[in-house]
MINUNU-973099 format. One record per residue: residue in three letters; x negated, y negated, z negated of N, C-alpha, C in turn. Coordinates in steps of 0.02 Angstrom, whole numbers, plus 32768, in hexadecimal, padded with zeros to 4 digits. Example, Ala and Ser with C-alpha at 12.3 -4.5 7.8 and 13.67 -1.06 7.14 Angstrom:
ALA7D6C811C7E7A7D9980E17E7A7D6C80A57E7A
SER7D7E80707E9E7D5480357E9B7D7B7FFE7E76
This chain:
MET5158C9054C235117C9134C4150EFC9624C24
ASP50F4C9924C5B50D8C9C44C3F5088C9D74C65
GLY5071C9F54C41501FCA074C475008CA0E4C97
SER5038CA2F4CC1502DCA204D02502CC9E14D21
GLN5064C9B54D045058C9734D26501EC95D4D11
GLY500FC95E4CDB4FC5C92B4CB04F9FC9374CE2
GLU4F8EC97E4D034F44C9A04D174F5CC9814D5D
LEU4F87C96B4D7D4FA3C9544DB94F8DC90D4DC9
PHE4FA2C8F24D814F7CC8AD4D924F2BC8954D71
ALA4F12C8DF4D5A4ED4C8BC4D454EB9C8D84D7E
SER4EC3C8E64DB94E93C8EE4DF24EB0C8CC4E1A
HIS4EEDC8BA4E164F03C8904E4C4F14C8474E2A
PRO4ED1C8134E254F00C7CD4DFA4F34C7C44E1B
VAL4F54C7904DEC4F9BC7694E0D4F8BC7344E29
ASP4F95C70E4E4C4F77C6D84E7E4FAFC69E4E41
PRO4F87C6724E374FBBC6464E064FE9C6204E20
SER4FEBC6154E71501EC5E24E8D505CC61A4E97
ALA5056C6574EAC5081C6954EA65099C68F4E58
VAL507EC6884E3850A5C68B4DE050D5C6394DE1
ARG50CAC60D4DED50D9C5BB4DFA5108C5DB4E23
ARG510EC6024E615156C6004E8F5190C6394E5F
PHE5173C65F4E4C51A6C6934E3351B9C6724E09
LEU51B3C63F4DBD51BDC6224D9D51EBC5EC4DA9
ALA51DDC5CE4DF25221C5994E095253C5C24E28
ASP5239C5F44E41527BC6094E5152AFC6454E1E
ASN5297C6354DED52A3C6784DB152A3C6454D69
PRO52AFC60C4D6F52B3C5D64D3A52EBC5F04CFD
ASP52FBC61B4CF55308C62F4CB252D3C67B4C94
PHE529AC6854CAE5288C6C84CB6525BC6A94C62
LEU5238C6784C615214C66E4C1D5241C6604BE5
LYS5299C6414BF552A1C63C4BA652D3C6834B9A
ALA52C9C6B74BDB52F7C6FB4BBF52BCC7264B8E
ASP5292C71D4BA25245C7304B8C522EC7124B30
ALA524FC7354B115245C71A4ACC5201C7254AB9
GLY51DFC76C4AB851ACC7854AA95161C7644ADC
LEU517AC7434B1D5151C7164B3C5130C6E04B18
LEU516EC6C14B1C5176C6754AF35150C6684AB3
ALA5160C6A24A8C5127C6AA4A5450EAC6B64A4F
GLU50D5C6E74A8E5087C6DF4A955064C6B04AC7
LEU5091C66A4ACA5078C6334B04508CC60A4ABE
GLY50A6C60E4A9950A5C5D74A5050E0C5A34A70
LEU511FC5CB4A955140C5A54AA95186C5AF4A87
THR51C1C5744A7651F8C58A4A5F5231C5604A9B
VAL5250C5744AAD5299C54C4AD252B6C51E4AA5
ALA52B1C4D64AA252D9C4A14A8E5321C4A64A96
SER532DC4AD4AD25373C4A64AE75388C4E14B2B
SER53C1C4D94B4053C2C5134B7953A1C5094BBF
ASN537FC4D34BBA535EC4C34C06531EC4A14BFA
VAL52F5C4944BA252C7C48A4BAF5289C4BB4B86
VAL5254C4BE4B815220C4DE4B6B51ECC4D14B4B
GLU520BC4C94B0751DAC49E4AC45198C4AC4AC2
PHE5165C4864AD6510AC48E4AD65104C46B4AA1
ALA512CC45F4A73510CC43E4A3850E9C46A4A0A
PRO50F0C49B49EF50C2C4CD49CC5073C4CC49F5
LEU5063C4DE4A2D502EC4E04A4C5000C4A14A45
ALA5041C46A4A405009C4264A384FF7C41E4A01
ARG5013C42749D25010C42049914FD4C44C4971
VAL4FCAC47B498D4F83C4AA49A24F68C48C49BC
HIS4F64C4604A014F2BC4454A194F15C40549F6
ALA4F58C3E649DF4F30C39A49A44F18C3B64963
ALA4F0AC3E349574F0DC3FD490E4E9FC417492C
HIS4E98C43F496D4E5BC44A498A4E43C3FF4994
GLN4E60C3D249A94E42C39E49BF4E1BC37D4986
GLU4E59C36D49454E3BC35449094E06C36E48EA
GLU4E01C3BE48F44DBAC3CF48CA4DA5C3D648EE
ALA4D8EC3C6492C4D41C3AE49634D40C3814950
LYS4D68C34249434D6AC2FB49284D47C2FA48E4
GLN4D53C32A48BE4D39C31148744D02C3474880
ARG4CDCC37048944CAAC3A448A64C71C36448BE
GLN4C7EC35048ED4C54C31349244C47C2D648ED
LEU4C65C2C548BD4C5EC29C488E4C37C2A5486A
LEU4C30C2EE48434C07C30648114BBBC310482C
GLU4BCAC321486D4B88C31F487D4B58C2D54887
GLU4B90C2A348A04B56C27348B14B47C2554861
VAL4B84C28848284B5FC23548014B2DC26D47E7
ALA4B2EC2BC47ED4AE5C2D047D54AAFC2B547EF
ARG4AACC2B148354A82C2B148564A6BC2594854
ALA4A85C22B48434A89C1E0480B4A57C1E947D4
ASN4A6EC22147B14A57C22147734A12C241476B
PHE4A00C25A47A149C9C28C47AE4987C26547C7
ASN49AEC23D4800496CC217481C496FC1CA47EC
ALA4994C1AA47B8497AC17E478E4950C1A94755
GLN4951C1E4472C493CC206471448E5C20C4736
ALA48F0C205477E48AFC2234787488CC1D5479C
GLN489DC1AC4799487EC17D47BA4874C1614760
THR4898C171472C4880C14F46F1484BC17946D6
HIS4845C1C746E647F3C1D446CE47CAC1C24709
GLY47D5C1AC4744479BC180476B4786C14A4752
ALA47A2C132473A479DC0DE4716477EC0EC46CE
VAL4792C11346B44767C1264675472DC13F4675
VAL4711C16346B946CDC16746B846B0C13246E0
ASP46C3C101470A46B1C0BB471C46B0C09846DA
LEU46DBC09646A046C9C05C46704691C08B4640
LEU4676C0B246514651C0EB4600460BC0D7462D
ASP4608C0B9466345C4C0C4468E459BC0624690
ALA45E0C04D467045C4BFFF46654587BFFC464B
ARG456EBFD4464A4523BFD6463C4511BF9845F5
ASN4549BF5C460E4540BF3345D8459BBF0F45C6
ASN45B3BEE0458C45F2BEC64593460BBE9A45C7
SER45CBBE7445E545EEBE56462E4603BE934668
ASP45CEBEBC466545DDBEF2469F4621BF0A4694
LEU4629BF1246384670BF36462E46A7BF1E464E
ALA4692BEC9464546DBBEB3466146EFBEAB46BA
ARG46B8BEA046BE46A9BEAA472546D3BEFB472E
ARG46B7BF1F470D46D5BF6E47244733BF604718
VAL4734BF4A46D5477CBF4146DC47ACBF1E4700
ASP478ABEEA470E47B7BED2474D47B1BEF14797
GLU477DBF0B4798476DBF2C47D94793BF7C47DC
LEU47A3BF9247B047C1BFBB47AE481ABFA947B6
ALA481EBF8247954861BF7747A14874BF6047E5
ARG484CBF4F47FA4855BF2A484B486BBF6D4891
ALA480ABF8D4876480ABFC148A14834BFF648A9
ARG4832C01048614851C052486548ABC05B4849
PHE48B1C0204833490EC02048154932BFE34847
GLY4905BFD048604916BF9448994939BF51487E
LEU4936BF4748374938BF29482A4931BEB0482A
ALA492EBE7648074918BE53481F48E3BE4147ED
ALA48D9BE5A47B848A8BE46478748AABE7C4755
GLY4856BE70472B4864BEAC46F0481EBE7046CD
VAL4844BE8646854815BE3746594819BE6D462B
ILE47D8BE4645FA47C9BE6145AA47B5BE21459C
ALA47F3BE15456047F9BDD4454247FBBDF544E9
LEU47D5BDB744C547C2BDCF447D47D0BD6E4460
GLU47D1BD80441F47E1BD4643F94798BD3F43D1
CYS4773BCF843D24745BCF243B64732BCA943BA
GLU4715BC90437946FCBC49437346E3BC3543A2
GLY469DBC5843BB466DBC3643F1467FBC5F4422
LEU464BBC544462465BBC7D44AC4663BCCA4493
PRO4680BCE244B146A0BD2444CC464ABD4A4508
PRO4649BD8844FF461ABDA145364623BD824573
ALA45F9BD7B458C45FFBD7E45D44647BD83460A
GLY466CBD7546234692BD8A464446D4BDA24626
TRP46DCBDAD45E7470BBDAC45B9473DBD6245B0
ARG4766BD5945A747B2BD1E458D47A8BD1A4551
GLY478FBCE345424791BCC1450547DCBCA944D6
LEU47E9BCD244A5482EBCB944874820BCA64448
VAL4847BC7144344846BC5243DD4874BC8B43C1
PRO4867BC874381488DBCAF434F48C6BCA64338
GLY48E9BCE0435B4932BCF34343493CBCEA4395
GLN4920BCE343BC4943BCE444004962BD394418
VAL4940BD5F441C4946BD944422498ABD9F4410
ASP499CBD8743BE49DFBD9643BB4A08BD6E43CD
LEU4A07BD2343F64A2CBD00441A4A40BD354454
ILE49FFBD5144824A0DBD5D44B54A36BDA244BC
LEU4A16BDC3448B4A64BE0744824AA1BDF84462
ASP4AA1BDD144404AE7BDAA441F4AF8BDD843E9
GLY4AC2BDBE43BF4AC6BDF1437B4A83BE074362
PRO4A73BE05431F4A37BE1542FC4A37BE704304
HIS4A68BE9E43004A82BECE42FD4A85BEF64342
ARG4A73BECB43784A96BEE843AA4A34BF0543E1
LEU4A3EBF4843E74A0FBF4E44004A0DBF4B4448
ALA4A3FBF5244684A37BF4644B84A72BF2044CB
ARG4A69BF0F45124A93BEE545314A94BEFD4582
MET4ADCBEF8459F4AD2BEFC45DE4B11BED045FB
GLY4B10BEC8463D4B29BE8E465B4B13BE404661
PHE4B3FBE0C46654B0DBDDA467A4B1DBDC0463C
ALA4ADEBD8E46204ADBBD5745FC4ABBBD3045F1
PRO4AD9BCF146074AB3BCA946174A7DBCA045E3
THR4A76BCAF45994A40BC9945704A13BCBB4580
ALA4A15BD0545B149E2BD2045BD49B3BD0B4612
LEU49C2BCE3462849B7BCC84658496BBCA0465F
GLY4968BC804627491BBC68463148FDBCAA462A
LEU48F2BCED460D48DBBD10461648A3BD30464F
PHE48CCBD0B468B48C8BD2046F148A3BCE546FC
GLY4887BCB446E74868BC7446FB488ABC76473E
ASP485EBC6347754861BC5847C5488FBC8847D7
ASP489DBCC247B248D4BCF347D64924BCDE47C6
ALA4932BCC147A1495CBCBA476249A4BCB247AC
GLY498CBC8347E649CFBC7447F649DDBCBD4822
ASP49ACBCE2483049C3BD1A482A49F3BD554818
ILE49EABD5847C84A1FBD8C47964A5BBD764790
ALA4A70BDAB47AD4AB9BDB847A04AD7BDDB476A
SER4AAFBE09474D4ABDBE3A46FE4A70BE5B46F0
MET4A6EBE6046BB4A49BE7646914A37BEB7467C
ALA49FBBEC046624A0CBF0D462E49C1BEFE45EA
MET49CABEEB45AE49B2BEDF458C49A2BEFE4549
VAL4965BF21453D495BBF4844F64935BF2344CC
ARG492EBF2044944916BEFC446048D3BF2B4449
MET48A8BF16443C4876BF3D44354855BF2543EF
ALA4829BF4643C347F5BF33438647C1BF3E439B
ILE4790BF1843914741BF2C43A4471FBF0C436D
TRP46DFBF3A436546A7BF27434C46BDBF4142ED
GLU4687BF3242C146AEBF234287468ABECA4269
PRO46B1BEA1425A46EBBEB24236471ABEBA427C
ALA474EBECA4272477CBEC342BB478ABE9542E1
ARG4780BE7C431B4792BE4F434247C8BE6E4363
GLN4814BE4F43734838BE4E438E4821BE2F43D7
GLY4842BE574410484ABE4F4446486BBE684479
LEU486FBE6944C548A3BE7A44E7487CBE9F451D
LEU4896BED74531488BBEF1457248C5BED545A6
ALA48C2BEB445DF48FCBEA946004905BEB14668
PHE4924BEBE46664929BEC846C64967BEA246C2
GLY4966BE7C46FC499CBE5047354998BE89477F
SER49E0BE73477F49F6BE8547C34A22BE4947E2
HIS4A10BE5B48234A24BE3B48504A7FBE35485C
ASP4A9BBE7A48434AE7BE8F48424B06BE7B480A
PRO4B46BE5A47FB4B66BE5C47D74B79BE8D47B2
GLU4B7DBED047C84B8EBF0647C94B47BF5247AA
GLY4B18BF2147BF4ADCBF4547B74AD9BF5A4770
PHE4ADDBF4347334AE8BF3446F24B38BF1C46DA
THR4B47BF5046CD4B7BBF3746934BA0BF55464D
PRO4BAEBF2E46304BBEBF3945EA4BE8BF8345DD
GLU4BECBFA6460F4C09BFF245F34BDAC011460D
MET4BA5C00746344B6AC03D46324B3AC05045F9
GLY4B1EC08946014B03C0A645CB4AA6C07245C0
SER4A91C07945A94A57C05A45954A29C08F4593
GLU4A2EC0C8457E4A05C0FF456849CBC1024596
LEU49D0C0EC45D74974C0F346014963C0BB45EF
VAL4969C07445E6494EC03945D34929C038459D
ALA4961C06F456F4947C05E45184903C08E451E
PHE48F1C0CE455248C2C0EF45534882C0C74561
LEU4899C0B345A34859C07745BF483DC044458F
ALA4880C02845524864BFFB452A4837C02944FF
ARG4840C05344E74815C08744C247CBC08D44D7
VAL47D5C099451E4789C0A145394766C0564530
VAL478FC03345304763BFF4454F474DBFD74500
GLU476CBFDE44C24755BFEC448D471BC0004481
ARG4713C054448146E3C067446746BCC05244A2
THR46C0C05344DA467AC04445014657BFF144FE
ALA4686BFCB44D94663BF8044CF4642BF8F4490
GLU4656BFB444664621BFBB440C45EBBFDD442C
ARG45D2BFF44457458FC01244714579BFC04467
TRP4575BF81446D455CBF614478456EBF224437
PRO4533BEFD44244543BEC843EC4584BE8D4407
LEU45A3BE7243DC45B9BE3443E3457DBE0343E0
LEU4560BDD344104537BDB343FA4553BD5943F4
């Protein structure tokens, strides 16, 4: 095709139906033009078949790339939302007026901010824990976390159901982090329960829950354990 033909086609757009008719009347046109086939990403697989595989592979690669990019964007959005909710929860906890109010706020943020079944603060103590907290016997934190050296546990733990009182029947998975409060340090737990068995799983990281546990520790130490 020379320059004059290019100018002619530019000024007179080709009718797609005319192209189809031309190719139907001249079935060997594409096979005979190796340069055009290369530009279109096509190859001749046999005497009568035009191979579209290269073009299909490029299309599939683009689709996979778009899918992976969408997945990364979704994960990034989820992480951002979780962090934003956690930061908001910290502000709520720091506004607590006493340890009873702190326990109420933990449960409220679990339900309202994170869509969970419950949030609980538990403490090993000989007498009564602060109002709204769950009382534990010495050594019970180790039992619930499945070991004295474990700082957190994610997933379902039957030994932790008692933490959630009347809500225990609705709990299908838990996120729990060890706490040490006051001097001398008393062992405690910050625990969240989910209706969803996949809400918390052993493979999940516990960083955000541990961060909230540190906030609860520091906030609780504003007031003495009576």
